[in-house]
N, C-alpha and C positions, 0 to 999 in steps of 0.2 A: 345142565347147569342148575344148581339149586338156588332159589331165590330166598334172600333174607326176608324176614316177616314184613318189614316196612318198606320194601323196594317194589317199585312198579316196573314191569318189563320194558316200558318204552323209555325209562330213564337210565337203564343199565348200560354203560358203554360196552360195545363188542370187546371180546377178550383180546383181540389183536391190538387194541388201543391200551388195554389194562396191562397186558403182558410185555408189550414192546414200546411203551411210552418213552423209554429212555433213549430210543434211537431217533426220535423226533427233535427237530431244532428249529429255531426261529429262522425263517427264510431270508430275513434282513441281516441279522447279526451272527448267525450260527450258534447263538447261546441257547440255554435251556428254556423249555416252554413249560408253563404251569397251567394245567388244564382245569376248567370248571364247567358247570352245565351250561353257562351262557356266553363264556369267552375263554380264550387261551391268552395268557400274558407272556410275552418275550422278554428278553433282556432290554433294559432301558425303559420297561413299561409299556412297550408297544402292545397293543391290544388286537387280537383276531377274534371276530365274532364267530358263534356257533349257530348255524341255521339249519333247523330241523335236525339237530344233533350231528350235523356235518361241520366240522371246523373249516373255516374259510382261511386258508393259509396261502392263498393266491397273492402273489406280490409282483407287480409289473416290473419289467426291466427299467434301469435308470435311463438308458438311451436305446434307441432302435438297434436291433441286430444288424440290419442292413436296409438298403433302400426298399427292400421287399418285405420288411417286417409286417407280418399280417396277423399277429396274435390277437389283437382285440377284434379284427374282422371275423376271424374264425371263432373266436369265443362268442360273439353276437349271433353267428350262424347257428351254432349248436345249442345256444340258449332258446333260439326259435324253433330249431328242429332237432330235438334229442334223437339219437339213432344208435342202435336199433330200438324199436319199441318192444315192450313186453306183451303185446296183445296175443301173441301166440305161446306164451309161457304162463301157466296158471298155477303151477305147483313146483315143488322141488323135483318131483319125478319128470315133469315135462321140461324142466331146465335141463336135467341130466340127459334125458332123451335126445333133446335138440343139440346139446354140446357134444354128445357121443357121436353125432353125424359128422362132426368135424374131425378129421384125422388128427390135425394139430392139437386141438383142445383135448382130445382123448389121450394123445401121447404125453402132452404135459402133465395131466392128472396122474398118469401111471408112472412117469419117470422122474418128476420133481425130486430133489433130494429129501430124504426124511428130515422133518423138522424145519424145513426151509421157511425163511421170511422172504415173502414174494412182494414186489412192487409191480402192479399192472398200471403203467404210466400212460395216460390217455385212454382210460379204461371206458370212456363214454357212458353208457347206462348199465355197465358193470356186469353184464351176463357172464363174461368169462370169470371175472374176479369172483362173483358169487359161486360160480360152479366149482372153481378150485378151493373155495373156502369151505366147501361141504366136507373135506377131509379133516379129520381131527388132528393129524400130525403136522399141520402147517399153519402160518398166519399170513394172510393176504391183505394187502392195502391196495385200494383203487383210488388213483388220483386223476382229476380231470379238471379242465378249465371251466366246464359248463355245470353250473349249479342245478339247472333244471335236469340235466342228465343224471346227475348224482342224486337228485331227489327220487328219480324212478328206481335207480339201483339201490338205495338205501331204504326205500318202502318195501321192496321185495325182500331185502335182507331182514328187516325187522318182522315182516309178516311171517317168514318161515324160520325165524330163529337161527340164522346162520351167524353163529357167535365168533367164528374164526376170520371173519371178514370185516373191514372197517373202510370207510370212504372219507375222503378230504378233498377240498378244492385246493389246486395248486397250480403253479406255473412250472412246466417241466424243465424250463431253463434255470429255476430256483427250487429244485425239489426240497422239501422241508424234513430231509433225512440227514443224519450224520454221515460224513464220508466213510466209506468202507463198512456200512452196517447192514446191507441187504445181501441175501444169498442169490437171489434171482430177480433181474429187472426184465420185464416184458413190455416192450413198446411196439405193438403190433398195429399197423395201419395208422400211424399218428404222426411220425416225423415228417412225412412227405406233405403234411399240411402246416408246416411251420416255415418261418422266413429263413432259417438255417438249420437244415437237418443235422449236419455234421456237429454243430455246436450243441444241439439238443442231445445227440448221441453222447458226446463227451460229458455233458453235465450229468446225465443219468449214469454213465459209467463210473463217475467219481463215487457213486453211493454204493457200488458193488463191492463186496469184500474181496481181497486177494484170493484166488482160487474160485470165486463165484462166477455166475454166468449172466450174459446179457443176450436177449433175443429181440431182434428188430425185424418188423415186416414192412416192406416198402413197395410202392409201385414201381414195376419194372419197366425199363426204357423201351424194351420190345413188347413185352406182354401187354402193355397198356394201350398200345396202338389200336386194337380193335374197339376198345371202349371210347377212345378219343375221336375215332372215326365215326361210330354212332352218335356220339354227342353232337358232332358237327352235322350230321344228317338230320337228327331230331330238330336241332335249332333252326336248320334251314327249311325242312320240309314238313315238320310238325308230326302230329299224332298218327296220321296214315302209316308212317314207317316204324311205329313202335314195335311192330311184330319182329323187327330185327333184333331186339333185345329178349334173349331167352327168359331171363328172370322176370321181365315186365309182363310175360304172358303166362306165368306160373299160377296155377288155380290155388296154391298154397298161400298166396299173398292176399292179406286183407287190404282194404282201401288205405288204411292207415300206413301199413308196412310198404305197400306200393309206392305211396307218396314219398315215404322216407328214403326208400331205396333209389327212387328216381332222382331226387334231389341231391343225395349224397354222391351218385355216381355221375350226374350230368348237369348239375347246377352248383357244385362246390365252388367256393370263391377262390380257392388256391390249392394247387398241388404241384409236386414235382416228381420227376421219375429218375430211376437209378439203375445200377447194374451190379452183378455179383463182384466183378473186378474192382469197382469203386469202393464197395464196402470191404473187401479184403484189404484194400489200401488204408481205409480207416482203422481196421483191426491192427494192422502191422505197425502203424504210426502211434497207436494208443497202447500197446503192450497187451493185446488180446490175441489169444491163439484160436484159430479156427477150429470149430467143432463139426458143424453140419449146416446143411442148407436144404431148403425146399424152393424149387427143384434141386436135386442133389448136384453139386458142382462137378462130380465126377461121373455124372450120368445115370446113375442107378434110380430106379423108380421109388418113391416113398411108399413104404408099406407098413403094416402093423407091427412089423419087427425092427423097423428102423429106430436107431437109438440116437436121440436129439443131442445128448450131453457127453457123447464119446467122440473122439477125434476121427475124422474121415479126411480122405484125400480131397485136395482142392481141385484135382483134375487138371487138364491142360486148357490153354486159352480157347482152343477150338472146341473142346467139349463143353467148356462153360458157355460158349456162344451158341452152341447147338441147343443146350438146355433152355435157354432163354428164348431162342427162336421158336422153340416148341410151344412156348407159352403163347406167342403170337399166332402160330398156326392153329392152335386149338381154340381160338376166338377169344383170348384173354380170360381163361378160366379163372375163376376166383378174383375177378376184378384185375387181373394181371399182377397180383400181389407175389412177391418172393419173400422168403424168410431167412435170415442168417443168425446163427447162434455161435457165440464166442465165449471163451473162458479167460477172465482176468488173470494174468500171470502173477505168481506168488512173489 
């Protein structure tokens, strides 16, 4: 990108914000937003501050989602403990190398539709967002409730001039995007930390274009059991039993990353667990066609040739149950997460 003579690099908005500003909206009224360096102004004169070049478009709900509403609790948790840290990512090259080790991140980078506008909802410190934003032919927004997490994400973005990514603070129950304006929504490992995961899914789905895609990653009801068991053992018997956690004994974890991983998996203030059949029910009720899942609902292994955004068989009830039980039997690999991808009907 070429700089104008009187422009400073740290004041230039990322091209995602410049090119896609028309899809953003006031989270309160749904009206237009007028951006400036210090604040964004919504309809009726409501003002949203810009902190370290991150628009604060977070708006609390008018009333609790349910008796288990934990938005503010989780927000405070991640302000204190941004996760994951960037201490093992020192450059574009190391970010790419780390991301390529994830089959999901690698597949997303290779298979996202050309020219896609992507929302990474609950992006945390934005490592996936920044990785996907390295491609020239897409625009990627990272939204999160934690400003401290977003500081880390945006600092990395600015240091390495990732111009196709932009970050904003938001409430995923009130995403500041026009309805039907986003090609792909990613909500990986976030909805299970809310008070109403299904309502969060529906709020995000509303922003997806007809024919666009939504990807959600959730803790599995069966695959999460090994982690929950270890959590109980660690809480009861303490550090002598930490050897039971494979990641906790990895030599690749620095002290900071060890602490972040341990707190996220064993001291998080709120989580829920779900199943493939439950999410298929969400899809059916919301006009979403099932595309694929990890693990595969029809029982096939996930490989480099697996196509995320093409329709696959749902499998049978017994095959889906077996796929999820395998998550448990393998010790809750990848935290017991499973991923579901659907296409919003035209």
